[in-house]
C-alpha positions as CSV (number, residue, x, y, z in Angstrom):
1,M,32.3,-41.1,-61.9
2,N,30.2,-39.1,-64.4
3,A,32.3,-37.0,-66.8
4,I,29.5,-34.4,-66.8
5,E,26.7,-34.1,-64.2
6,I,24.0,-31.5,-64.8
7,K,21.2,-30.9,-62.3
8,G,18.3,-28.5,-62.5
9,L,20.0,-26.3,-65.1
10,C,18.0,-23.1,-66.0
11,K,18.9,-20.2,-68.3
12,S,16.3,-17.8,-69.6
13,F,16.5,-15.5,-72.7
14,K,14.0,-13.1,-74.1
15,D,12.2,-15.8,-76.2
16,F,13.8,-19.0,-75.1
17,K,14.9,-20.9,-72.0
18,I,16.8,-24.0,-70.8
19,D,14.2,-25.4,-68.5
20,D,15.2,-27.5,-65.5
21,L,17.7,-29.7,-67.4
22,S,19.2,-32.7,-65.7
23,L,21.6,-34.8,-67.7
24,N,24.7,-37.0,-67.1
25,V,27.5,-38.1,-69.4
26,P,28.8,-41.3,-67.8
27,G,32.5,-41.9,-67.7
28,G,33.7,-43.9,-70.7
29,C,30.6,-43.2,-72.7
30,V,29.4,-41.2,-75.7
31,V,26.3,-39.1,-75.3
32,G,24.6,-37.7,-78.3
33,L,22.6,-34.5,-77.9
34,V,19.9,-34.5,-80.6
35,G,17.5,-31.6,-81.5
36,E,16.4,-29.3,-84.3
37,N,18.1,-26.0,-84.7
38,G,17.1,-23.8,-81.8
39,A,16.4,-26.8,-79.5
40,G,19.0,-25.6,-77.0
41,K,21.9,-27.9,-77.8
42,S,24.5,-25.2,-78.3
43,T,23.2,-23.2,-75.3
44,T,23.6,-26.2,-73.1
45,I,27.2,-26.8,-74.3
46,K,28.0,-23.1,-73.7
47,L,26.6,-23.4,-70.2
48,I,28.8,-26.5,-69.6
49,L,31.9,-24.6,-70.8
50,N,30.9,-21.5,-68.7
51,L,30.7,-19.4,-71.9
52,L,27.2,-18.5,-70.7
53,R,26.3,-18.0,-67.0
54,K,23.6,-20.2,-65.6
55,Q,20.8,-18.8,-63.5
56,S,20.2,-21.9,-61.4
57,G,21.2,-25.5,-61.1
58,S,24.6,-27.1,-61.0
59,I,27.2,-28.4,-63.5
60,K,30.0,-30.7,-62.5
61,I,32.8,-32.0,-64.7
62,F,34.6,-35.0,-63.2
63,G,33.1,-34.0,-59.9
64,R,34.4,-30.4,-60.0
65,D,32.3,-27.3,-60.3
66,N,32.5,-25.9,-63.8
67,V,32.7,-22.3,-62.6
68,K,34.6,-22.4,-59.3
69,E,37.2,-24.9,-60.6
70,L,37.3,-23.8,-64.2
71,D,41.1,-23.6,-64.4
72,S,41.4,-27.2,-63.4
73,V,38.4,-28.4,-65.4
74,K,39.6,-26.9,-68.7
75,E,42.7,-29.1,-68.7
76,D,40.5,-32.2,-69.0
77,I,38.2,-30.9,-71.8
78,G,38.8,-30.7,-75.5
79,V,36.3,-28.6,-77.4
80,V,35.3,-28.5,-81.0
81,F,32.7,-26.1,-82.3
82,D,30.8,-26.1,-85.6
83,E,33.0,-23.3,-86.9
84,C,36.8,-23.0,-86.8
85,C,37.7,-20.6,-84.0
86,F,41.4,-20.1,-84.9
87,P,42.7,-16.9,-86.5
88,L,42.6,-17.6,-90.2
89,E,46.0,-15.8,-90.9
90,L,47.8,-18.3,-88.7
91,N,49.0,-21.8,-89.7
92,P,48.9,-25.0,-87.6
93,K,52.5,-24.6,-86.6
94,N,51.7,-21.1,-85.1
95,L,48.9,-22.6,-83.1
96,C,51.3,-25.0,-81.4
97,S,53.1,-22.2,-79.4
98,I,49.7,-20.6,-78.5
99,F,48.3,-23.9,-77.1
100,R,51.6,-24.7,-75.4
101,A,51.1,-21.6,-73.2
102,A,47.4,-22.3,-72.6
103,Y,47.5,-25.9,-71.4
104,K,49.8,-27.4,-68.8
105,N,49.6,-30.8,-70.5
106,W,50.0,-29.7,-74.1
107,D,51.9,-32.3,-76.1
108,D,53.9,-31.0,-79.1
109,E,54.6,-34.5,-80.3
110,A,51.0,-35.6,-80.1
111,Y,49.8,-32.5,-82.0
112,T,52.4,-33.0,-84.8
113,G,51.4,-36.6,-85.0
114,Y,47.7,-35.7,-85.5
115,L,48.6,-33.1,-88.2
116,K,50.5,-35.8,-90.1
117,K,47.7,-38.4,-89.5
118,F,45.0,-35.9,-90.8
119,E,47.3,-34.8,-93.6
120,L,47.2,-31.1,-92.5
121,P,50.1,-28.9,-93.8
122,E,51.9,-27.2,-90.9
123,K,52.8,-24.0,-92.7
124,K,49.7,-23.4,-94.8
125,K,47.4,-20.6,-93.6
126,I,44.2,-21.9,-91.9
127,G,42.2,-19.5,-94.0
128,S,43.0,-21.6,-97.1
129,F,41.8,-24.8,-95.5
130,S,38.6,-26.5,-96.5
131,R,35.8,-26.9,-93.9
132,G,36.8,-30.5,-93.4
133,M,40.5,-29.6,-92.9
134,K,39.5,-26.9,-90.3
135,M,37.4,-29.4,-88.4
136,K,40.2,-31.9,-88.3
137,L,42.6,-29.2,-87.1
138,S,40.1,-28.4,-84.3
139,I,40.0,-32.0,-83.3
140,A,43.8,-32.3,-83.4
141,A,44.1,-29.3,-81.1
142,A,41.4,-30.7,-78.8
143,L,43.1,-34.0,-78.5
144,S,46.7,-32.8,-78.0
145,H,46.5,-31.8,-74.3
146,H,45.4,-35.3,-73.2
147,A,41.8,-34.3,-72.6
148,K,39.6,-36.9,-71.0
149,L,36.4,-35.4,-72.2
150,L,35.6,-34.2,-75.7
151,V,32.7,-31.7,-76.2
152,L,31.7,-31.3,-79.9
153,D,29.0,-28.9,-81.0
154,E,27.7,-29.8,-84.5
155,A,31.2,-30.9,-85.5
156,T,30.0,-32.9,-88.5
157,S,27.5,-30.3,-89.8
158,G,28.2,-29.2,-93.4
159,L,30.9,-31.8,-94.1
160,D,30.8,-34.3,-96.9
161,P,30.1,-38.0,-96.0
162,V,33.7,-39.1,-96.5
163,V,35.1,-36.4,-94.1
164,R,32.2,-37.1,-91.6
165,D,33.1,-40.8,-91.6
166,D,36.8,-39.9,-91.0
167,I,35.8,-37.8,-88.0
168,I,33.6,-40.6,-86.6
169,D,36.6,-42.9,-86.9
170,I,38.8,-40.4,-84.9
171,L,36.2,-40.2,-82.2
172,L,35.8,-44.0,-82.0
173,E,39.6,-44.3,-81.5
174,F,39.5,-41.6,-78.7
175,I,36.7,-43.4,-76.9
176,S,38.5,-46.8,-77.1
177,D,40.2,-45.6,-73.9
178,D,37.7,-46.3,-71.0
179,E,38.7,-43.1,-69.2
180,H,37.5,-41.0,-72.1
181,S,34.1,-39.6,-72.7
182,I,32.3,-37.6,-75.4
183,L,29.4,-35.2,-75.5
184,I,28.4,-34.6,-79.1
185,S,25.5,-32.5,-80.4
186,S,24.2,-32.9,-83.9
187,H,21.1,-32.8,-86.0
188,I,22.7,-35.5,-88.3
189,V,21.3,-38.4,-86.4
190,S,22.9,-41.1,-88.5
191,D,26.3,-39.9,-87.3
192,L,25.2,-40.2,-83.7
193,E,23.8,-43.7,-84.2
194,K,27.3,-44.9,-85.3
195,I,29.1,-43.8,-82.1
196,C,26.7,-43.0,-79.2
197,D,26.0,-45.1,-76.1
198,Y,23.2,-42.7,-75.0
199,I,20.9,-40.4,-76.8
200,A,19.4,-37.2,-75.3
201,F,16.5,-35.6,-77.2
202,M,16.1,-31.8,-76.7
203,H,13.2,-29.7,-77.8
204,K,12.5,-26.1,-77.0
205,G,15.0,-26.1,-74.1
206,K,13.6,-29.3,-72.5
207,L,14.9,-32.8,-72.3
208,M,12.3,-35.0,-73.9
209,L,14.1,-38.4,-73.7
210,Y,17.4,-39.6,-72.3
211,E,18.1,-43.3,-72.8
212,E,20.7,-45.9,-73.8
213,K,20.7,-46.2,-77.6
214,D,20.3,-50.0,-77.5
215,K,17.3,-49.7,-75.1
216,I,15.7,-47.3,-77.6
217,Y,15.9,-50.0,-80.2
218,E,14.5,-52.6,-77.8
219,Q,11.6,-50.5,-76.4
220,Y,10.2,-48.7,-79.5
221,V,8.9,-50.0,-82.9
222,V,7.2,-48.5,-85.9
223,I,3.8,-49.8,-87.0
224,H,1.7,-49.3,-90.1
225,C,-2.0,-49.9,-89.5
226,T,-5.5,-48.4,-89.9
227,E,-6.6,-45.5,-87.8
228,N,-9.0,-47.7,-85.9
229,E,-6.3,-50.2,-85.1
230,L,-4.1,-47.4,-83.8
231,N,-6.9,-46.0,-81.6
232,S,-7.2,-49.5,-80.0
233,I,-3.7,-49.1,-78.5
234,K,-3.3,-47.4,-75.2
235,P,-2.7,-43.7,-75.8
236,E,0.2,-43.6,-73.3
237,A,2.0,-46.3,-75.4
238,V,1.9,-44.2,-78.6
239,I,5.0,-42.0,-78.8
240,G,4.0,-40.3,-82.0
241,R,1.6,-40.8,-84.9
242,K,0.9,-39.8,-88.5
243,V,-2.6,-40.4,-89.9
244,G,-3.3,-40.0,-93.6
245,T,-5.7,-41.1,-96.3
246,F,-4.2,-44.5,-96.7
247,G,-3.8,-45.4,-93.0
248,A,-1.6,-44.6,-90.0
249,E,2.0,-44.8,-89.1
250,A,3.1,-44.7,-85.5
251,I,5.9,-45.3,-83.0
252,V,4.8,-47.4,-80.2
253,L,6.2,-49.0,-77.1
254,K,7.0,-52.5,-78.3
255,D,5.3,-54.4,-75.5
256,N,1.9,-52.7,-76.4
257,V,1.7,-53.7,-80.0
258,P,-1.2,-56.2,-80.6
259,K,-0.1,-59.5,-82.1
260,D,-2.1,-59.0,-85.3
261,I,-0.2,-55.7,-86.2
262,Q,3.2,-56.1,-87.7
263,S,6.0,-54.0,-86.3
264,Y,9.3,-52.8,-87.7
265,P,12.6,-51.6,-86.1
266,V,12.7,-47.9,-85.2
267,D,15.4,-45.5,-86.2
268,I,16.4,-42.7,-83.9
269,E,15.7,-39.9,-86.3
270,K,12.2,-41.0,-87.0
271,L,11.6,-41.4,-83.2
272,F,12.7,-37.9,-82.6
273,V,10.6,-36.4,-85.4
274,F,7.5,-38.2,-84.2
275,M,8.1,-37.2,-80.6
276,V,8.5,-33.5,-81.6
277,K,5.4,-33.5,-83.7
278,E,3.4,-35.2,-81.0
279,S,4.4,-32.5,-78.5
280,T,3.3,-29.6,-80.7
């Protein structure tokens, strides 16, 4: 069963819209939602969580409607936003009693264990925490009611590399259980490459590409050649290009690269940048 199943999702604003979005998060997998600021990543996540009301389409979480069965669905979801949503005058111990009332499956012991594991002081005000500490506290809370799905919106943004690596380790441990799934949005593509099974590219509210990460590496390559050599390749095989005074660089479907042109492995960030520039 898919952890998340989105079909034909639409939501319009004054100057932006989510346009006929269909996307699945398979059970037991990590899906990375990639896109520049304003691409629609956060809006999509808010629609999934019913923080925004969709205009059309459907969203199911573990087979249940995210609106009609919201009370049941929320028990299975742990959510981490890019900013700490907890009252800054409280401390982690205070939060425990609040979440105990909010979730049927809240686990005091698990929560206390995460606080110790992440070295978070129970009685220190959240307002005095660093950004990394706040993010770890958010993850501790998200994991302590035995959620089967984690939804993270730019959770690693603005963190130093050491803390980001710590968080990636936490997520890898969570996903080691085959019943767990993760949807994580980020514009830090290197973080997603470490953890994701699938990559979804969003641009201007549309899904440009949704593919298994390993297949992306298998299907696409980078080439450096002359402009004439690039023009000899079928246009539909060229995903994106950059032509300059000293030649051309392009991302091309691997099977369409002529034998006399050397190719190099693609990285996901470059693929996304080239696809976006090609579409504008």
